[in-house]
C-alpha positions in Angstrom: 52.3 -18.4 -39.2 49.3 -19.4 -41.4 47.6 -20.9 -38.3 48.0 -17.6 -36.5 46.4 -15.7 -39.4 43.5 -18.0 -39.5 43.0 -17.6 -35.7 43.2 -13.8 -36.0 40.8 -13.8 -39.0 38.3 -15.9 -37.0 38.5 -13.6 -34.0 38.0 -10.5 -36.2 35.0 -12.2 -37.9 33.4 -13.1 -34.5 34.0 -9.6 -33.2 32.4 -8.0 -36.3 29.5 -10.4 -36.2 29.0 -9.6 -32.5 29.0 -5.9 -33.2 26.5 -6.3 -36.1 24.2 -8.4 -34.0 24.4 -5.9 -31.1 23.7 -3.0 -33.5 20.8 -5.0 -35.1 19.3 -5.8 -31.7 19.6 -2.2 -30.5 17.9 -1.0 -33.7 15.1 -3.5 -33.9 14.1 -3.9 -30.3 11.4 -1.1 -29.7 13.2 1.7 -27.9 11.2 4.9 -28.4 10.1 6.1 -24.9 7.7 8.6 -26.4 5.9 5.8 -28.2 5.6 3.6 -25.2 6.8 5.2 -21.9 5.8 2.1 -19.8 8.2 0.0 -21.8 11.1 2.2 -20.6 10.4 2.0 -16.9 12.4 -1.1 -16.0 15.4 0.1 -18.0 15.4 3.4 -16.1 15.2 1.4 -12.8 18.3 -0.7 -13.8 20.2 2.5 -14.8 19.2 4.6 -11.8 18.6 2.5 -8.7 21.5 2.4 -6.3 21.0 3.8 -2.8 17.3 4.5 -2.4 15.9 3.7 1.1 12.4 2.7 -0.2 11.5 0.7 -3.2 7.9 0.2 -4.5 7.2 -2.9 -6.6 4.1 -3.6 -8.6 1.9 -2.6 -11.6 0.3 0.6 -12.6 -1.3 0.9 -9.1 2.3 1.5 -8.0 3.9 3.6 -10.6 0.9 5.9 -11.0 -0.5 6.1 -7.5 2.3 7.6 -5.4 4.4 10.6 -6.4 8.0 9.9 -5.4 8.7 13.7 -5.8 6.1 14.5 -3.2 7.6 11.9 -0.8 10.9 13.7 -1.2 9.6 17.2 -0.9 7.4 16.6 2.1 9.4 13.9 4.0 12.9 13.7 2.5 12.2 10.1 1.6 14.5 8.8 -1.1 12.3 6.3 -2.9 12.0 4.5 -6.2 8.8 3.1 -7.8 9.9 0.0 -9.7 6.7 -0.7 -11.6 5.7 -2.1 -14.9 2.3 -2.9 -16.5 0.7 -6.0 -15.0 3.8 -6.7 -13.0 3.4 -10.2 -11.7 4.9 -11.3 -8.3 7.6 -13.3 -10.0 8.6 -10.2 -11.9 8.7 -8.3 -8.7 10.8 -10.9 -7.0 13.4 -10.7 -9.8 13.4 -6.9 -9.6 13.9 -7.0 -5.8 16.8 -9.5 -6.2 18.4 -6.9 -8.5 17.7 -4.1 -6.0 19.4 -6.0 -3.2 22.3 -6.9 -5.5 23.1 -3.2 -6.2 21.7 -1.4 -3.2 20.2 -1.9 0.3 16.6 -0.6 0.5 15.3 -0.7 4.1 11.6 -0.6 3.2 10.0 -2.6 0.4 6.4 -1.7 -0.6 4.7 -4.4 -2.7 1.4 -3.8 -4.6 -1.3 -6.3 -3.5 -3.3 -6.4 -6.8 -0.9 -8.9 -8.4 -1.9 -11.5 -5.8 -4.9 -12.4 -8.0 -2.6 -13.9 -10.7 -1.3 -17.5 -10.6 -0.4 -18.0 -14.3 1.5 -16.1 -17.0 -0.7 -13.5 -18.6 0.6 -11.5 -21.6 3.8 -11.5 -23.6 3.9 -7.8 -24.1 3.7 -7.1 -20.4 6.3 -9.8 -19.8 8.6 -8.0 -22.2 8.1 -4.6 -20.5 9.0 -6.2 -17.1 11.9 -8.4 -18.1 13.7 -7.2 -21.2 15.2 -4.3 -19.3 16.6 -6.5 -16.5 20.3 -7.5 -16.9 21.0 -11.2 -17.4 21.1 -13.0 -14.1 19.8 -16.2 -12.5 16.9 -14.1 -11.1 15.9 -13.0 -14.6 16.1 -16.5 -16.0 13.9 -17.8 -13.3 11.4 -15.0 -13.9 11.4 -15.6 -17.6 10.7 -19.3 -17.1 7.8 -18.5 -14.8 6.4 -15.9 -17.2 6.4 -17.4 -20.7 3.1 -17.8 -22.4 2.4 -20.4 -25.1 4.7 -20.0 -28.1 7.4 -17.9 -26.2 11.0 -19.2 -25.9 13.7 -18.6 -23.3 16.2 -17.9 -26.1 14.2 -14.9 -27.4 14.5 -13.3 -23.9 18.3 -13.9 -23.9 18.5 -12.5 -27.5 15.6 -10.2 -28.1 16.7 -9.8 -31.7 15.1 -13.2 -32.3 11.8 -11.8 -31.3 11.9 -8.5 -33.1 13.9 -9.4 -36.3 10.9 -8.8 -38.5 10.6 -5.1 -37.6 12.9 -4.2 -40.5 10.1 -3.0 -42.7 8.6 -0.7 -40.0 11.7 1.1 -38.9 11.8 4.9 -39.2 14.6 7.4 -39.2 13.7 8.2 -35.6 14.7 4.6 -34.6 18.1 5.2 -36.1 18.7 8.7 -34.5 17.6 7.4 -31.1 20.7 5.2 -31.0 22.9 8.2 -30.9 20.8 10.2 -28.4 21.2 9.9 -24.6 18.3 8.0 -23.0 15.3 10.3 -22.3 13.8 9.9 -18.8 10.1 9.2 -18.8 9.6 8.9 -15.1 10.5 10.6 -11.8 12.3 7.8 -9.9 9.8 5.4 -11.4 6.7 7.5 -10.9 5.0 8.0 -14.3 3.1 11.3 -14.2 -0.4 11.5 -15.6 -1.8 15.0 -15.9 -5.2 14.5 -17.5 -8.5 14.6 -15.8 -11.4 12.2 -16.7 -13.8 12.1 -13.8 -15.6 9.2 -12.3 -19.3 10.2 -12.1 -19.5 9.0 -8.5 -16.4 10.8 -7.4 -15.5 7.7 -5.3 -14.1 4.2 -5.8 -16.7 1.9 -7.2 -16.6 -1.3 -9.2 -20.2 -1.3 -10.1 -20.5 -3.1 -13.5 -17.5 -5.3 -13.0 -17.8 -8.9 -14.1 -18.9 -11.4 -11.4 -15.9 -12.9 -9.5 -15.3 -16.4 -10.9 -12.0 -17.2 -9.2 -12.3 -16.0 -5.6 -9.0 -17.6 -4.4 -5.8 -15.6 -4.7 -3.3 -17.0 -7.1 -1.4 -20.0 -5.6 1.8 -19.1 -7.4 1.4 -15.5 -6.4 1.2 -16.5 -2.8 4.3 -18.6 -3.1 6.2 -15.7 -4.5 4.9 -13.4 -1.8 6.5 -15.8 0.7 9.7 -15.7 -1.2 9.7 -11.9 -1.3 9.0 -11.8 2.5 11.9 -14.2 3.1 14.2 -12.1 0.9 13.3 -9.0 2.8 14.0 -10.6 6.1 17.4 -11.9 4.9 18.3 -8.4 3.9 17.0 -6.7 6.9 14.3 -4.8 5.0 10.7 -4.1 6.2 8.1 -5.4 3.7 4.8 -3.6 3.5 1.8 -4.8 1.4 -0.2 -2.1 -0.2 -3.5 -1.8 -2.1 -3.8 1.5 -3.9 -6.9 3.6 -3.5 -8.4 2.7 -6.8 -11.4 0.4 -7.5 -13.3 0.3 -10.8 -15.3 -1.9 -13.1 -12.2 -2.6 -15.1 -9.8 -3.3 -12.2 -12.0 -4.3 -9.2 -10.8 -5.3 -5.8 -13.3 -7.8 -4.5 -14.2 -8.4 -0.9 -13.1 -12.0 -1.2 -9.6 -10.9 -2.2 -9.4 -8.4 0.6 -10.3 -11.0 3.2 -7.7 -13.4 1.9 -5.0 -10.7 1.7 -5.6 -9.6 5.2 -5.3 -13.2 6.4 -2.2 -13.8 4.3 -0.5 -10.7 5.6 -1.3 -11.7 9.2 0.1 -15.2 8.7 3.3 -13.8 7.2 3.4 -11.0 9.8 3.5 -8.3 7.1 1.8 -4.9 7.6 -1.0 -4.4 5.0 -2.6 -1.1 4.1 -5.7 -1.0 1.9 -5.8 2.7 1.0 -9.4 2.3 -0.2 -10.3 2.4 3.4 -8.4 5.7 3.8 -10.0 7.3 0.8 -11.6 10.2 2.7 -8.7 10.7 5.0 -6.3 11.0 2.0 -8.7 13.6 0.5 -9.2 11.9 -2.8 -12.0 13.0 -5.2 -12.5 11.0 -8.4 -14.1 14.0 -10.0 -10.6 15.6 -10.2 -8.0 13.0 -9.1 -8.2 10.4 -11.9 -7.3 10.6 -15.5 -9.4 7.6 -16.8 -12.7 7.5 -14.9 -11.4 6.1 -11.7 -9.2 3.3 -12.9 -5.9 5.1 -12.1 -4.9 8.3 -10.3 -3.6 11.4 -12.0 -0.8 13.5 -10.5 -3.1 15.3 -8.1 -4.3 12.0 -6.7 -0.8 10.6 -6.6 0.4 13.6 -4.6 -2.4 13.3 -2.1 -1.6 9.6 -1.7 2.1 10.2 -1.2 1.4 12.9 1.4 -0.7 10.3 3.3 1.6 7.3 2.9 4.8 9.2 3.6 3.9 9.3 7.3 3.4 5.5 7.3 6.8 5.0 5.7 8.4 7.2 8.4 6.8 4.9 11.0 8.7 2.0 9.4 12.0 3.7 9.5 12.3 5.5 6.1 14.8 8.3 6.9 14.7 11.9 6.0 17.7 12.5 3.6 17.3 16.2 3.1 20.6 16.8 4.9 22.4 15.0 2.2 23.7 17.7 -0.2 24.3 15.3 -3.1 20.7 13.9 -2.9 19.4 17.4 -2.6 21.0 18.3 -5.9 19.7 15.2 -7.6 16.2 15.7 -6.4 16.3 19.4 -7.2 16.7 18.4 -10.9 13.9 15.9 -10.8 11.6 18.2 -9.0 12.2 21.1 -11.4 11.4 18.8 -14.4 8.4 17.4 -12.5 6.9 20.9 -11.8 7.5 22.0 -15.3 5.6 19.0 -16.7 2.7 19.7 -14.3 2.6 23.4 -15.4 2.0 22.4 -19.0 -1.5 21.4 -18.0 -2.2 23.2 -14.7 
């Protein structure tokens, strides 16, 4: 009898300890979407992605350049933009593995800008990409490839180890957020930017960018592109490589990278679209369609780009789902919220 009581007491202790650790982690890991919307994007993807036909993968060139709502309104394309800041290709690979585990996208659009990176870059961006993914072999592999000096695998498995020292900066809002339903910051992954900060030239231009010191694409990035291409073939999905129609001194797209990307896409038999070459056809104007001087598109530029790229997606088999009543209802809600946010500025 005494042995049973000891076992029960031990089980209760372990349960309470687990609950306390879970509560502490939920409280201490930054979780305010208003303070950092980009940090909430992958968590939203994990919660929402299930049956979308098209998935976009990449960095801010993906989640700010193409309006998913416009794709739905004009083409009935049910798409999700799974982006995160400075998303590296090994991040994208893990996210695509998750997408195929829970759904079956038929078209995968991958941002080309990350091909420049071969090494881990930044812990904060690693966290934004990986903390929201559920534990899996794919996540563990991505974490191992991503860690910068001083990071540990254990802190990704138990983020409380990374954020335990936030006790003295907690606010009452951190506490109340635990009881509130998650607030959506995106529209199927698209993060709306409504501001306007023109580029003086009105066109893509990376004048003033630093000279190119590493002209070769990242070796590790190329390896992961090959893995992504293979994963798409295994799952019967069409992979498309995409360069967003943005080019600036801060985020230049050099001719050397363009030539290598074209050659790489040809070798892997992947269609590649550099939308910088379609700038006029898209109808973009950097005096009105950018919110930060030409580095990224605002909502008006993202809608124009979606209008243009939607036709391309149709060519690769993205279906029109507007005959699906359930999807119509879901997109009606997202569209109404989207238009309301736009009206706050327009």
